[in-house]
VEXRO-533387 format. One record per residue (C-alpha): x, z, y; residue number from 1. Coordinates in steps of 0.1 Angstrom, whole numbers, plus 2048, in hexadecimal, padded with zeros to 3 digits. Last residue first. Layout:
N
@px:X, pz:Z, py:Y, pos:NUM;
...
***
This chain:
47
@px:1DB, pz:221, py:B70, pos:47;
@px:1D5, pz:1FC, py:B69, pos:46;
@px:1F2, pz:1F1, py:B7F, pos:45;
@px:20A, pz:20B, py:B70, pos:44;
@px:202, pz:1FF, py:B4D, pos:43;
@px:204, pz:1DA, py:B57, pos:42;
@px:226, pz:1E0, py:B68, pos:41;
@px:233, pz:1F4, py:B4A, pos:40;
@px:227, pz:1D8, py:B32, pos:39;
@px:238, pz:1BD, py:B47, pos:38;
@px:259, pz:1D2, py:B48, pos:37;
@px:257, pz:1D7, py:B22, pos:36;
@px:252, pz:1B1, py:B1D, pos:35;
@px:270, pz:1A9, py:B32, pos:34;
@px:285, pz:1C3, py:B1F, pos:33;
@px:279, pz:1B3, py:AFE, pos:32;
@px:282, pz:190, py:B0A, pos:31;
@px:2A5, pz:19C, py:B15, pos:30;
@px:2AA, pz:1AE, py:AF4, pos:29;
@px:2A0, pz:18E, py:AE1, pos:28;
@px:2B8, pz:179, py:AF6, pos:27;
@px:2D4, pz:192, py:AF0, pos:26;
@px:2CD, pz:192, py:ACB, pos:25;
@px:2CF, pz:16C, py:ACA, pos:24;
@px:2EF, pz:16D, py:ADD, pos:23;
@px:2FE, pz:185, py:AC4, pos:22;
@px:2F2, pz:171, py:AA6, pos:21;
@px:301, pz:152, py:AB4, pos:20;
@px:322, pz:164, py:ABC, pos:19;
@px:323, pz:172, py:A99, pos:18;
@px:31D, pz:14F, py:A8A, pos:17;
@px:338, pz:140, py:AA0, pos:16;
@px:350, pz:15C, py:A95, pos:15;
@px:347, pz:156, py:A70, pos:14;
@px:34D, pz:130, py:A74, pos:13;
@px:36F, pz:137, py:A84, pos:12;
@px:377, pz:14F, py:A67, pos:11;
@px:36C, pz:134, py:A4E, pos:10;
@px:382, pz:11A, py:A5E, pos:9;
@px:3A1, pz:131, py:A61, pos:8;
@px:3A6, pz:134, py:A3B, pos:7;
@px:3A8, pz:10F, py:A34, pos:6;
@px:3BE, pz:10A, py:A52, pos:5;
@px:3D6, pz:124, py:A45, pos:4;
@px:3D4, pz:115, py:A22, pos:3;
@px:3DE, pz:0F3, py:A30, pos:2;
@px:3FD, pz:103, py:A41, pos:1;
***
């Protein structure tokens, strides 16, 4: 019983870490896509 709890804690921490990384990646991708849209708008505007 105690061993099970001992084993589940690291896995939960791993899952939380993975979720955090995933959300960070999503945020970065959103920022990049926004930047790309701005750049495209600027390019089309200057042309």
